[in-house]
C-alpha positions in Angstrom: 140.4 16.1 -50.4 139.1 19.6 -48.8 138.0 22.5 -51.1 138.8 25.9 -50.3 138.5 29.4 -51.6 141.0 31.9 -50.2 141.8 35.3 -51.9 144.8 37.4 -51.7 143.0 40.0 -50.2 141.5 37.8 -47.3 145.0 36.2 -46.9 146.6 39.8 -46.3 143.7 40.9 -44.2 144.4 37.9 -41.9 148.1 38.5 -41.6 147.2 42.0 -40.7 144.9 40.8 -38.0 147.8 38.5 -36.5 150.6 41.3 -37.0 148.8 44.1 -35.1 148.0 42.3 -31.9 151.6 40.6 -32.0 153.3 43.6 -32.2 151.3 45.2 -29.4 151.9 42.3 -27.2 155.4 42.3 -28.0 155.7 46.0 -26.7 154.1 45.2 -23.4 156.0 42.0 -22.7 158.4 42.1 -19.7 162.0 42.4 -21.1 164.4 39.4 -20.7 168.0 39.5 -20.3 169.4 41.3 -23.9 169.4 38.9 -26.8 172.4 39.1 -29.0 172.6 42.2 -31.5 171.0 42.4 -34.7 174.4 41.6 -36.2 177.4 41.3 -34.5 180.4 43.0 -36.1 181.6 40.0 -38.6 185.2 39.0 -38.6 187.0 39.6 -41.6 186.1 38.0 -44.5 182.9 36.6 -42.7 179.7 36.9 -44.4 176.6 38.5 -43.0 173.2 36.3 -44.2 169.8 36.9 -44.2 168.5 33.2 -43.8 166.0 34.1 -41.0 165.0 37.5 -42.7 167.6 39.4 -40.3 170.9 40.4 -40.8 173.0 37.8 -39.0 176.5 36.7 -38.8 177.0 33.3 -40.5 178.2 31.8 -37.1 175.1 32.8 -35.1 172.7 31.2 -37.5 171.1 27.9 -35.9 171.1 26.3 -39.3 173.3 24.3 -41.5 174.3 27.0 -44.0 176.7 27.6 -46.3 177.5 31.1 -47.7 179.8 32.0 -50.6 180.4 35.9 -51.2 180.1 37.6 -54.7 183.8 38.3 -54.8 184.7 34.5 -54.2 182.3 33.5 -57.0 183.9 36.0 -59.4 187.6 35.1 -58.5 186.8 31.5 -59.1 184.9 31.8 -62.2 181.5 30.7 -60.7 178.6 31.6 -63.1 175.7 29.2 -62.2 174.2 26.8 -59.8 176.3 23.9 -61.6 179.6 25.5 -60.9 178.4 26.5 -57.4 177.6 22.5 -56.6 181.4 21.8 -57.0 182.1 24.2 -54.2 179.5 23.3 -51.6 179.7 19.4 -51.0 176.2 19.3 -49.7 174.7 20.5 -53.1 174.6 18.5 -56.5 173.0 19.6 -59.9 171.3 17.5 -62.6 172.4 18.9 -65.9 170.0 18.4 -69.2 169.7 19.3 -72.8 167.4 22.3 -71.6 166.8 24.3 -68.4 163.3 22.6 -67.8 165.4 19.4 -67.4 167.9 20.7 -64.7 167.2 20.7 -60.9 169.3 21.2 -57.7 169.8 18.6 -54.9 170.5 19.3 -51.3 171.7 16.4 -49.1 170.9 13.9 -52.0 167.3 15.2 -52.4 165.7 16.9 -55.3 162.9 16.5 -58.0 163.8 15.1 -61.5 160.8 15.9 -63.7 159.9 18.1 -66.8 156.2 18.4 -65.7 155.3 22.0 -64.9 152.7 20.4 -62.3 155.3 19.6 -59.8 157.8 21.7 -57.8 161.5 21.3 -56.8 162.2 20.1 -53.5 165.0 22.7 -53.4 163.6 26.2 -53.4 165.4 29.0 -55.3 165.0 32.3 -54.2 166.1 35.5 -55.9 166.2 38.7 -54.0 163.5 37.5 -52.0 161.4 36.1 -54.7 160.7 32.4 -55.0 161.1 31.2 -58.3 158.1 28.6 -59.1 160.4 26.3 -61.5 164.1 25.3 -61.3 164.5 26.5 -64.9 164.0 29.9 -63.8 167.0 30.1 -61.8 170.1 31.7 -63.3 173.1 33.7 -61.9 174.7 35.1 -65.2 173.0 38.3 -64.6 174.9 41.4 -62.8 177.0 41.3 -59.6 176.0 38.8 -56.8 176.6 39.8 -53.5 176.2 36.4 -51.8 174.6 33.1 -52.2 173.3 31.1 -49.1 172.6 27.5 -49.0 170.4 26.4 -46.3 170.3 22.8 -45.8 167.2 20.6 -44.6 163.5 21.8 -44.7 163.2 25.4 -44.5 159.3 25.6 -44.8 158.4 28.0 -42.0 160.0 31.1 -43.5 160.8 30.2 -47.0 157.9 27.9 -47.3 157.1 27.1 -50.9 158.9 24.1 -52.3 161.7 24.0 -49.4 161.2 20.6 -48.1 164.9 19.8 -48.6 166.4 23.2 -48.6 166.8 26.6 -49.9 169.5 28.3 -52.5 169.1 32.0 -51.5 170.6 34.3 -54.2 171.1 37.9 -53.2 172.3 40.4 -55.9 174.3 43.5 -55.4 172.5 46.5 -54.4 172.6 50.1 -55.1 174.8 52.9 -53.4 174.9 56.4 -53.3 178.8 56.5 -53.9 179.5 56.2 -57.5 181.1 52.9 -58.4 181.4 51.1 -61.7 183.4 48.3 -63.0 184.2 46.5 -66.4 185.4 42.9 -66.6 186.3 40.9 -69.8 187.8 37.2 -70.1 188.7 34.8 -72.5 189.9 30.9 -72.5 192.2 28.7 -74.4 189.2 26.8 -75.8 187.4 30.2 -76.9 184.9 31.2 -74.2 184.6 35.0 -74.0 182.9 36.9 -71.2 182.3 40.5 -70.7 180.5 42.0 -67.6 180.1 45.9 -66.6 178.2 47.8 -64.4 177.5 51.1 -62.7 175.9 52.5 -59.5 175.5 55.8 -57.9 173.2 58.3 -56.4 170.5 60.0 -58.7 169.5 62.4 -55.9 170.1 62.5 -52.2 167.2 59.8 -51.7 167.4 57.8 -54.8 170.3 55.6 -56.0 170.2 53.2 -58.9 172.2 50.4 -60.2 172.4 48.5 -63.8 174.6 45.6 -64.6 175.1 44.0 -68.1 176.6 40.5 -69.2 177.5 38.9 -72.4 179.1 35.4 -72.7 179.7 32.9 -75.6 181.3 29.7 -75.9 181.1 27.7 -78.8 181.4 24.1 -76.8 183.7 21.3 -76.3 181.4 18.5 -78.2 181.8 17.8 -82.0 178.7 16.8 -84.0 180.3 14.6 -87.0 177.1 15.1 -89.0 176.7 18.8 -88.7 180.6 19.5 -88.5 179.6 21.9 -85.7 180.8 22.5 -82.1 178.3 22.1 -79.6 177.7 21.9 -76.0 178.0 25.5 -76.0 176.2 28.9 -75.1 175.3 32.3 -75.6 174.1 34.4 -73.0 173.1 38.1 -72.5 171.2 40.4 -70.1 170.8 43.1 -67.9 169.6 43.9 -64.2 168.8 47.0 -62.8 167.7 48.3 -59.3 166.4 51.8 -58.3 166.3 52.2 -54.3 164.4 55.2 -53.0 164.2 56.6 -49.3 161.4 59.2 -49.3 161.7 59.3 -45.6 164.1 57.9 -42.9 161.3 55.1 -42.1 160.7 53.9 -45.6 162.9 52.3 -48.4 161.4 51.4 -51.8 163.4 49.0 -54.1 162.5 48.4 -57.5 164.3 45.8 -59.6 164.0 44.3 -63.0 166.0 41.7 -64.9 166.0 40.2 -68.5 168.5 37.3 -69.7 168.6 35.5 -72.9 170.0 32.2 -73.2 170.9 30.0 -76.1 172.3 26.3 -75.5 173.2 23.7 -77.4 173.9 20.9 -74.9 174.0 17.6 -76.7 171.9 14.6 -75.8 173.8 12.3 -77.8 177.4 11.7 -76.6 177.5 7.8 -75.9 179.2 6.5 -73.0 178.5 2.9 -73.9 176.4 1.1 -76.4 174.8 -1.5 -74.6 171.2 -2.2 -74.4 169.9 -2.2 -70.6 166.6 -3.6 -70.0 164.1 -2.3 -67.5 163.1 -3.4 -64.8 165.8 -6.6 -64.9 168.6 -4.4 -65.9 169.7 -7.3 -68.3 172.7 -6.0 -70.3 173.1 -6.9 -74.0 174.8 -5.6 -76.8 173.4 -3.1 -79.2 174.7 -3.8 -82.7 172.5 -1.1 -84.6 173.8 1.5 -82.2 177.5 0.4 -82.6 177.0 0.5 -86.5 175.5 4.0 -86.4 178.3 5.3 -84.2 181.1 3.5 -86.3 179.8 5.0 -89.5 180.9 8.4 -88.2 184.1 7.2 -86.4 182.8 7.4 -83.1 183.8 5.0 -80.1 181.6 5.5 -77.1 183.3 5.7 -73.9 183.8 7.8 -70.8 185.8 10.4 -72.4 183.8 10.6 -75.7 183.0 14.0 -77.0 181.8 13.3 -80.5 178.1 13.0 -81.5 176.3 12.0 -84.8 172.8 13.6 -84.2 170.8 14.8 -87.3 170.9 18.5 -86.3 172.4 20.4 -83.2 170.2 20.8 -80.2 168.8 24.3 -80.0 167.5 25.8 -76.7 166.4 29.4 -76.0 165.3 30.9 -72.8 164.1 34.3 -71.9 164.2 34.7 -68.5 162.6 38.1 -66.9 161.0 39.7 -64.0 160.2 42.6 -61.8 159.8 43.2 -58.1 159.0 45.9 -55.6 160.3 45.8 -52.1 159.2 48.2 -49.5 160.6 48.3 -46.0 158.8 50.4 -43.6 160.3 51.0 -39.8 157.7 51.3 -37.3 159.6 52.3 -34.4 161.9 49.1 -33.8 159.7 47.2 -35.8 159.9 46.6 -39.7 157.1 45.7 -42.2 158.4 44.5 -45.6 156.4 43.8 -48.7 157.7 42.0 -51.7 155.5 42.3 -54.9 156.7 40.6 -57.8 156.0 39.0 -61.2 158.6 36.5 -63.5 158.2 35.1 -66.7 160.0 32.6 -68.4 159.8 31.4 -72.1 161.5 28.3 -73.3 161.8 26.7 -76.8 163.9 23.6 -77.2 164.6 21.7 -80.5 166.0 18.3 -79.8 167.1 15.2 -81.8 165.3 12.5 -79.4 166.7 9.7 -80.8 170.2 11.2 -80.6 171.7 9.7 -84.0 171.6 10.3 -87.7 170.5 7.1 -89.3 168.1 5.9 -92.0 164.6 5.1 -90.8 165.3 1.4 -91.9 168.0 1.1 -89.2 166.5 3.4 -86.5 163.3 5.6 -86.3 164.0 9.1 -86.3 162.6 11.5 -83.7 162.4 15.3 -84.3 161.0 17.4 -80.9 159.9 20.8 -80.6 158.8 22.2 -77.3 157.8 25.6 -76.0 157.3 26.8 -72.3 155.6 29.9 -71.3 155.5 30.5 -67.4 154.4 33.5 -65.5 154.0 33.9 -61.6 152.7 36.4 -59.6 153.6 36.8 -55.7 152.9 38.9 -52.8 154.8 38.7 -49.4 154.1 40.8 -46.5 156.0 40.2 -43.2 156.6 42.0 -39.8 160.2 41.7 -37.9 160.5 42.5 -34.4 163.4 43.8 -32.7 165.7 42.0 -30.7 166.3 42.4 -27.1 163.0 41.4 -25.6 161.7 38.2 -24.2 160.6 37.2 -27.6 161.8 38.3 -31.2 159.9 37.0 -34.1 159.1 37.2 -38.0 155.4 36.8 -38.9 153.9 37.2 -42.4 151.5 36.1 -45.1 152.4 34.7 -48.7 150.6 34.4 -52.0 151.4 33.0 -55.4 149.7 32.5 -58.7 151.6 30.3 -61.3 150.7 29.6 -64.8 152.2 27.6 -67.4 151.3 26.5 -71.0 153.3 24.2 -72.9 153.1 22.9 -76.4 155.4 20.0 -77.6 155.5 18.4 -80.8 157.1 14.9 -81.9 157.7 13.9 -85.5 158.4 10.2 -85.9 160.0 9.3 -89.1 159.5 5.5 -90.2 160.0 3.4 -93.0 156.0 3.7 -93.5 156.1 7.7 -93.3 156.1 10.4 -90.6 153.7 10.3 -87.6 153.3 13.7 -86.0 151.8 14.0 -82.0 151.2 17.3 -80.8 150.3 18.0 -77.0 149.1 21.2 -75.3 149.1 21.2 -71.7 149.7 23.4 -68.9 148.8 24.1 -65.1 147.4 26.7 -62.7 148.5 26.7 -59.1 147.7 29.0 -56.3 149.6 28.9 -53.0 148.6 30.7 -49.8 150.5 30.9 -46.7 150.6 32.2 -43.0 153.7 31.7 -41.3 155.9 32.9 -38.2 159.1 32.2 -36.4 160.3 33.3 -33.0 163.1 33.0 -30.3 162.3 33.0 -27.0 164.9 34.3 -25.2 165.0 32.5 -21.6 168.5 34.5 -20.9 170.8 36.4 -23.2 172.6 33.2 -24.1 170.0 30.5 -24.2 166.7 30.5 -26.3 163.8 28.2 -27.9 163.3 28.4 -31.5 159.5 28.0 -32.6 158.2 28.3 -36.1 155.0 27.5 -38.0 153.6 27.8 -41.4 150.2 26.8 -42.7 150.1 26.3 -46.3 147.1 26.1 -48.8 147.7 24.8 -52.3 145.3 24.4 -55.3 146.6 23.0 -58.6 144.9 22.4 -61.8 145.9 20.9 -65.2 144.6 20.4 -68.6 146.2 18.2 -71.3 145.0 17.6 -75.0 147.2 15.2 -77.3 146.6 14.6 -81.0 148.3 12.1 -83.3 148.2 11.7 -87.2 148.0 8.1 -86.5 144.6 8.5 -84.8 142.8 11.3 -87.0 139.7 10.2 -85.5 140.7 10.8 -82.0 139.4 7.4 -80.7 142.4 6.9 -78.3 142.8 3.5 -79.2 145.8 1.5 -78.2 145.9 0.3 -81.6 147.4 3.5 -82.6 150.2 3.8 -80.2 153.4 3.9 -81.6 156.8 4.1 -80.1 157.5 7.7 -78.8 153.9 8.9 -79.4 150.9 7.7 -77.6 147.2 7.9 -78.9 144.8 10.6 -78.3 144.3 12.0 -74.8 142.2 14.6 -73.5 141.8 15.3 -69.8 141.8 17.8 -67.0 141.7 17.7 -63.3 142.1 19.9 -60.1 143.3 19.2 -56.4 143.6 21.1 -53.2 145.4 20.4 -49.8 146.4 22.3 -46.8 149.8 21.4 -45.3 152.0 22.3 -42.2 155.6 23.2 -41.9 157.2 23.9 -38.5 160.6 24.1 -36.7 161.1 23.7 -32.7 164.8 23.7 -31.0 167.0 25.0 -28.4 170.0 27.3 -29.0 172.8 27.8 -26.5 175.6 30.4 -26.7 178.2 28.4 -24.8 180.6 31.3 -25.0 181.2 34.6 -26.6 182.4 32.6 -29.8 180.4 29.3 -29.6 176.9 28.2 -29.8 175.1 24.7 -30.1 171.8 24.1 -31.1 169.2 21.2 -31.9 166.3 21.4 -34.2 163.4 19.2 -35.1 161.8 20.5 -38.3 158.9 19.5 -40.8 158.9 20.3 -44.6 155.8 20.3 -46.9 155.9 20.4 -50.7 152.4 20.5 -52.3 150.6 17.8 -54.6 151.5 17.6 -58.2 150.4 16.1 -61.7 152.6 14.5 -64.1 151.4 16.7 -67.0 153.8 15.7 -70.1 153.9 15.1 -73.8 153.0 11.3 -73.4 150.7 11.8 -70.6 148.5 8.6 -69.8 145.4 8.0 -68.0 147.4 6.7 -64.9 148.9 10.0 -64.9 145.6 11.8 -64.0 145.7 11.0 -60.4 147.0 13.8 -58.5 150.2 13.1 -56.3 150.0 13.4 -52.5 152.2 16.4 -51.1 155.8 15.5 -50.2 156.7 16.0 -46.4 159.8 15.6 -44.5 160.7 15.2 -40.8 164.2 16.3 -39.9 166.4 16.2 -36.8 169.7 18.3 -36.8 172.1 19.3 -34.2 175.2 21.3 -34.5 177.8 23.6 -33.2 179.6 26.6 -34.6 182.4 28.4 -33.1 185.6 30.2 -33.5 189.0 31.2 -31.5 189.0 34.4 -29.8 190.8 36.1 -32.7 188.7 34.5 -35.3 191.5 32.8 -37.0 189.7 29.6 -36.8 185.9 29.4 -37.7 184.0 26.2 -37.7 180.5 24.6 -38.1 179.5 20.9 -37.7 176.2 19.7 -38.3 174.6 16.0 -37.7 171.2 15.2 -39.2 168.6 12.6 -40.1 165.7 13.5 -42.5 163.0 11.2 -43.9 160.7 12.0 -46.6 157.3 10.3 -47.1 155.5 10.4 -50.5 158.8 11.2 -52.1 157.8 12.6 -55.6 160.1 11.2 -58.1 160.1 10.1 -61.7 160.6 6.3 -62.2 160.6 3.9 -65.1 157.6 2.1 -66.0 156.4 -0.3 -68.9 153.3 0.5 -71.4 152.6 -1.7 -74.1 156.2 -3.1 -73.5 157.6 0.2 -74.0 159.7 2.1 -71.1 158.5 5.6 -70.1 158.8 7.8 -67.0 156.2 8.4 -64.6 155.9 10.7 -61.7 154.8 9.0 -58.6 154.7 9.1 -54.9 157.4 6.8 -54.8 157.4 6.0 -51.0 159.7 6.8 -48.3 163.4 7.9 -48.5 165.8 8.9 -45.7 169.1 11.2 -46.0 171.6 11.2 -43.0 175.0 12.2 -42.4 177.3 14.7 -41.1 178.7 18.0 -42.5 181.8 20.3 -41.4 183.1 23.6 -42.6 186.1 24.9 -41.4 188.1 28.4 -42.2 191.5 28.9 -41.0 193.4 32.3 -41.3 197.2 31.3 -40.2 198.4 34.7 -41.1 197.3 38.0 -42.7 196.5 37.4 -46.2 196.3 33.5 -46.1 192.8 31.7 -45.9 192.1 28.1 -46.2 188.4 26.9 -46.4 187.4 23.2 -45.9 184.4 21.6 -46.5 183.2 17.9 -46.2 180.0 16.1 -46.1 179.2 12.5 -45.6 175.5 11.8 -46.7 173.8 8.4 -46.5 170.6 9.1 -48.8 168.7 6.2 -49.7 165.3 4.4 -50.7 163.7 2.8 -47.4 160.3 1.8 -49.0 159.8 2.1 -52.7 156.4 1.8 -54.3 157.0 -0.5 -57.5 154.5 0.4 -60.2 151.6 -1.9 -60.7 152.4 -4.7 -63.0 156.1 -4.7 -62.8 158.1 -7.8 -61.4 159.9 -7.8 -58.1 163.0 -6.9 -59.7 162.2 -3.4 -59.7 162.6 -3.3 -55.8 165.2 -0.9 -54.8 164.8 -0.7 -51.2 168.1 0.2 -49.5 169.4 1.8 -52.7 170.9 5.0 -53.1 169.1 8.1 -54.3 170.4 9.8 -57.6 172.8 12.5 -57.2 173.6 11.5 -53.6 177.3 10.7 -53.3 178.5 9.2 -50.0 181.3 11.7 -49.8 182.0 14.9 -51.1 185.0 17.4 -50.2 186.0 20.6 -51.2 189.3 22.7 -50.1 190.3 26.2 -51.2 193.5 28.0 -50.3 194.2 31.7 -50.9 197.4 33.8 -50.2 197.6 37.5 -51.0 200.6 39.5 -50.3 202.3 42.5 -51.5 204.5 42.7 -54.2 205.2 46.3 -54.3 203.5 49.3 -52.7 201.1 49.4 -55.3 200.7 45.5 -56.5 199.5 42.5 -54.5 200.2 39.0 -55.7 197.6 36.4 -55.0 198.0 32.6 -55.4 194.7 30.5 -55.1 194.0 26.7 -55.5 191.0 24.5 -54.9 190.3 20.7 -55.4 187.0 19.3 -55.3 186.4 15.4 -54.7 183.2 13.4 -55.3 182.6 9.8 -54.5 180.9 7.3 -56.9 177.4 8.5 -57.7 174.2 6.5 -59.2 172.3 9.2 -61.5 169.2 7.1 -62.1 166.7 6.0 -59.2 166.3 2.8 -61.3 169.7 1.7 -60.2 170.8 1.4 -63.9 174.3 -0.4 -64.1 175.6 2.0 -66.8 174.7 5.3 -65.0 177.0 5.2 -62.2 179.9 7.9 -62.1 182.9 6.7 -60.7 184.6 9.0 -58.1 186.8 11.8 -59.2 188.5 14.9 -58.3 188.9 18.1 -60.0 191.9 20.6 -59.2 191.9 24.2 -60.2 194.4 26.9 -59.7 194.9 30.8 -60.2 197.6 33.5 -60.1 196.4 37.3 -59.8 198.0 40.7 -59.7 195.7 43.1 -57.9 196.0 46.9 -57.3 196.6 47.4 -53.7 193.3 49.4 -53.5 191.6 46.7 -55.3 191.1 49.2 -58.3 192.3 46.4 -60.8 192.6 42.9 -61.2 194.5 40.6 -63.4 193.8 36.9 -63.2 195.1 33.8 -65.0 193.7 30.7 -64.1 193.6 26.7 -65.0 190.5 24.6 -64.6 190.9 20.7 -64.2 194.7 20.9 -64.2 194.8 16.9 -64.1 192.6 16.7 -67.2 190.1 14.2 -65.4 187.0 13.2 -67.5 183.8 12.8 -65.9 179.9 13.0 -66.6 177.6 15.5 -64.9 174.9 13.3 -65.9 174.1 9.8 -67.4 170.9 8.4 -68.6 169.7 5.9 -71.3 170.2 7.0 -74.6 167.7 7.6 -77.6 168.4 4.2 -79.6 170.1 1.9 -76.8 173.2 2.5 -74.4 174.0 5.3 -72.2 174.6 9.0 -72.8 176.7 11.3 -71.0 176.3 15.0 -70.4 179.6 16.8 -70.9 180.6 19.2 -68.2 182.3 22.6 -69.2 185.4 21.3 -67.5 185.4 17.8 -68.6 189.0 18.6 -70.3 191.7 21.0 -69.1 191.8 24.7 -70.1 193.0 28.0 -69.1 192.0 31.4 -69.1 192.6 35.1 -68.2 190.3 37.6 -66.9 190.9 41.5 -66.5 188.5 43.6 -64.0 188.8 47.2 -63.6 186.7 49.4 -61.1 186.1 53.0 -60.9 
């Protein structure tokens, strides 16, 4: 592979060399018919988005995009990406015992891995800063202005790890006017949440904002061994922003945040006790597991919420960061600089075997893991004004990411305790030059053209030692189940990749537009660095690329009482990076590989109805056929591992969401709001290996609320019920520590109610 050496300084100088001539050329270009205004006046309740680094009405953007306002998030109790996935049909979420195991899917595509040497296919962006690892993404700090979900490859502007889409989180900004709020809530199953914030002007040119949150929930799973409630959390944190305007042309925004999380998500809730062999998927009974669970009165099943683990899972996160955003107006042009640093520390303590049993019955595994991640990024871009023949955004981007991990496994057998310790990490450098433009042939017909050139350099190191191999020979004779022999390796790779978008957009009328795009996404190379890394994992994975075709229509009635968006798409991924099962000395392990070619294609529709003042109905639907086209079966496995034509994990064919709210006056001072929503999800396979026991049947969750609100929105008292029909489901199904299948229990697996009181000042 080609080697390169690109410094941040040279990347920014090159960007400047491109920006200055481009700005001059644009100023000298002959004007075309006027293009649409920078942001048309939105209809009441309509969201203005920044999906193309401009303020644009949601209906104007030639991208399949969903946007949820901060008010809607608050009213419906959405506090994280897992909650959001129920409301946006094209989004799904993989749960896990720790944040490092969790990830987001868009249109059935995401990356399942715990390795620090691989990116997610879905990029999460927080206030303009790309988060390098999915575990860094959280919504539990401060007020969120909106969340945008951009579907399909978004590599030209967002670039890094956006081959399947982008989750763009925009938090609330400071205001000169004084504003404060306090919010508290409690549920019938003992979840407590408090949130507060204040904003206002410090001087005529400086405004500040600070928001804080505290949340505590014991959980909805019982550990029969420790006699504790688990599957809960405690979270608290702060977010602050200072916005300064030293001149009319310059705005500086300094932001910082910190969040502490403590989770007890259990990995031992058994849905069934069968042993499922890989790769044949032969199902046999496991009397050992049945006996262990029976000793604690546990019956495995789809509604089981009792575990018997030696200790409670203990996962602690520290998520923090700071950024400086500078916006400089140069006439009608705007230069934006975003300088950012983010850190993430994760500690997990898990009972890997997920049981409490004598070593004579089942070996016991006690796992400790620590993650320390830091990332540094710089983005510089120039945005042209609209109204000329060509309007554009061009820029440069650089990122340095460093992750160090330590993982220890203590395996207790009748012969004694074997301890394995692995220390590993990655160093990643990413540089890019990018741009996207509209070529306005007329005021209502334009072409879209975008390109990004990306340079990636990735290196890893890995050292594992074991008390079963004190001489560090690496002999296979020292392999024991759950701990591999001595391993010591390092490596590096570098690549350059291309992302682009081309399309046409036609404003059929002042209220309707149609578009068609052809996009290419790129996700960089990867290494499978993890505790049980093997020599076969030392080969760098090739970059993952995607090619997508999409056509869509967006529009509204003249009075905007009906707004709609429809998109049809087909996206093919090559060198798909995925975790798959493999056999090492007869023991099943997971391995990150270039799994082959996959495709996702389907239809999405979003409709908003406002039949009368105060009454709004939102309808969203997605049909997605995401499947494997050509699977690279690991060498040495029989043909039975062939999964061509099978569905991708976390890719239900049908997801539906409907929400209705009606607000009307009770008195001159008090309004009443009735709200209800329902989410439907068709049958979903959670494992790429197509394991028979990891299929979640179709289900629907129905929620509702009633609220009293001050007519001036100065206060709100809301009572709500989640999962009204008491429907049980699993957010994730996976092979258990001993045998069988364990289920991850979602927050709303059982019906519960709550009340929230909010007061603004």
